[in-house]
Structure formats: C-alpha cells, structure tokens
C-alpha positions in Angstrom: -44.3 3.9 -1.6 -41.3 3.4 0.8 -40.4 6.2 3.1 -37.0 7.9 3.0 -35.6 6.0 6.0 -36.3 2.6 4.3 -34.8 3.8 1.0 -31.7 5.2 2.8 -31.3 1.9 4.7 -31.5 -0.1 1.5 -28.8 2.1 -0.2 -26.5 1.8 2.8 -27.0 -2.0 3.0 -26.2 -2.4 -0.7 -23.1 -0.2 -0.4 -21.9 -2.1 2.6 -22.5 -5.4 0.9 -20.5 -4.3 -2.1 -17.7 -3.1 0.1 -17.6 -6.3 2.1 -17.7 -8.4 -1.1 -14.7 -6.6 -2.6 -12.6 -6.6 0.6 -10.1 -9.3 1.3 -10.2 -10.6 4.8 -6.8 -11.3 6.3 -6.0 -14.4 8.3 -3.9 -14.4 11.5 -1.0 -15.9 9.4 -1.4 -13.0 6.8 -1.1 -10.4 9.6 1.9 -12.2 11.1 3.7 -12.2 7.7 2.9 -8.5 7.2 4.1 -7.6 10.7 7.3 -9.5 10.1 8.0 -7.6 6.9 7.2 -4.3 8.6 9.6 -5.1 11.4 12.3 -6.1 8.9 11.9 -2.8 7.0 11.8 -0.8 10.2 15.3 -2.1 10.9 16.6 -0.1 7.9 18.6 3.0 8.6 16.5 6.2 9.0 13.1 4.5 8.8 10.7 5.6 11.5 7.4 3.9 10.7 6.3 1.0 8.5 2.6 0.0 8.6 0.1 -1.7 6.4 -3.1 0.3 5.8 -6.3 -1.5 4.7 -8.9 -0.2 2.2 -10.7 1.7 4.9 -7.5 3.5 6.0 -6.9 1.5 9.1 -3.5 0.3 10.4 -3.6 -3.6 10.2 0.1 -4.4 10.7 3.3 -2.7 11.8 3.7 0.7 13.3 6.5 2.9 14.7 10.0 1.6 15.1 10.8 0.9 18.8 12.1 3.9 20.5 10.7 6.3 17.8 8.3 9.0 18.9 5.6 10.0 16.4 5.7 13.6 15.1 1.9 13.8 15.3 -0.9 12.9 17.7 -2.6 9.5 17.3 -5.7 11.2 15.9 -3.7 13.0 13.2 -1.9 9.7 12.4 -5.3 7.9 11.9 -6.4 10.8 9.6 -3.2 10.5 7.5 -3.8 6.7 7.1 -7.2 7.4 5.7 -5.9 10.3 3.5 -3.1 8.1 2.0 -5.6 5.4 1.1 -8.0 8.0 -0.4 -5.1 9.5 -2.4 -4.1 6.1 -3.7 -7.7 5.3 -4.8 -8.0 8.6 -6.6 -4.7 8.0 -8.4 -5.8 4.5 -9.4 -8.5 6.1 -11.5 -5.8 6.8 -14.1 -4.4 3.2 -14.1 -6.0 2.4 -17.4 -4.4 5.3 -19.1 -1.1 5.6 -17.3 -0.5 2.1 -15.9 -0.6 0.9 -12.3 1.1 2.7 -9.4 4.4 1.2 -8.3 4.8 3.6 -5.4 4.1 7.2 -4.3 6.8 9.4 -2.6 6.3 12.7 -0.8 9.4 14.4 0.6 8.7 17.0 3.2 11.1 19.1 5.3 10.7 16.9 8.4 9.8 13.6 6.9 9.9 11.3 3.8 6.6 9.4 3.2 6.4 6.5 0.8 3.3 4.4 -0.1 3.7 1.0 -1.8 0.5 -0.9 -2.9 0.2 -4.5 -1.8 -3.1 -5.8 -3.2 -5.8 -3.4 -2.0 -3.7 -2.4 1.0 -0.9 0.1 1.2 2.5 -0.2 2.9 3.0 3.2 4.4 6.6 4.1 5.3 7.9 7.2 6.9 11.6 8.0 7.2 14.0 10.8 8.0 13.9 13.5 5.2 17.5 12.7 4.0 16.8 8.9 3.7 17.4 7.2 0.4 13.8 6.6 -1.0 15.0 4.3 -3.8 16.8 2.0 -1.3 13.8 1.9 1.0 11.4 1.2 -1.9 13.7 -1.6 -3.2 13.8 -3.2 0.3 10.0 -2.8 0.7 9.4 -4.5 -2.6 11.7 -7.4 -1.7 10.0 -7.9 1.6 6.3 -7.5 0.6 6.3 -8.8 -3.0 6.5 -12.4 -1.8 3.6 -12.1 0.6 0.4 -13.5 -0.7 -2.8 -12.7 1.0 -5.3 -15.5 1.6 -8.9 -15.0 0.7 -11.6 -16.3 2.9 
C-alpha cells in the first residue's frame, strides 16, 4: 500500500497535468497583440488600468495607464487579479442555464471595475467611478474581439 506522501504527490501531479492540458500558452505575438489592445483602451478618457489576467489570476499583458498611480499596494492588486478570475469561474458555472458572460461590472465609490472574458483570460479594466461603462465595454469588445490566441 502506498503511503500518504506518494498518494498526495500522485493527486497533485494529476491536477497539475489537467490544468496544463487545459491552459492555452501564449506566444510572444499573442502578448504583443494583447498589450497593444490594452494600450489603446488605456487611451480612453477616465480609464486607469487595462490588463489581461490569465486563468491563474496573473497579469500577462497591460497594466496601469502612464502617469496613473494605483489606489492599492502591489500585493493587494495581485490579490484582486486572482479574486476576479475566481469570481468569473464561479459565475461560469451558470453558463449552461443562463448563457455565457458578456462582461461583469462593479461600480464602487472610488472606482469602476469591468471584466470582459477573452477565451479563458479576463480583460480587467478600472476607471474613474463616473466613467461610461457601456462605452468602455464597447471599445474593449472592438479591440479584443479580433484577437485570436494561438495554441501551442
């Protein structure tokens, strides 16, 4: 009979293998396209941050608009990236019943936060609280819908 460490290692290995199989690896060109779209969307009035968050909740493209100071520390920002990806995955559980998610909007006193799915990744946008969310979403869809991610 295998000991607990061997069983645990087998479980983690299987989980990691499944995760890697289901992840899409991005090429250098993919990231360039995503960065370009992030920069273009950042040029919109009142937009503070545009970033692409991967399935693990990590920033893979984009970031804060030049000259914009984050409202939170870097550690909190990383936590928010993971939280947004987790929230998206939990909401996807209802896709079969309610249909797929087009976008998620959260309006706070100090900030507007928008998530737009692109494949298994999320475009995470933050803007001033009085920004027009519908205009930002429309522009995001125009910029990101044409981007196809290569599979390796």
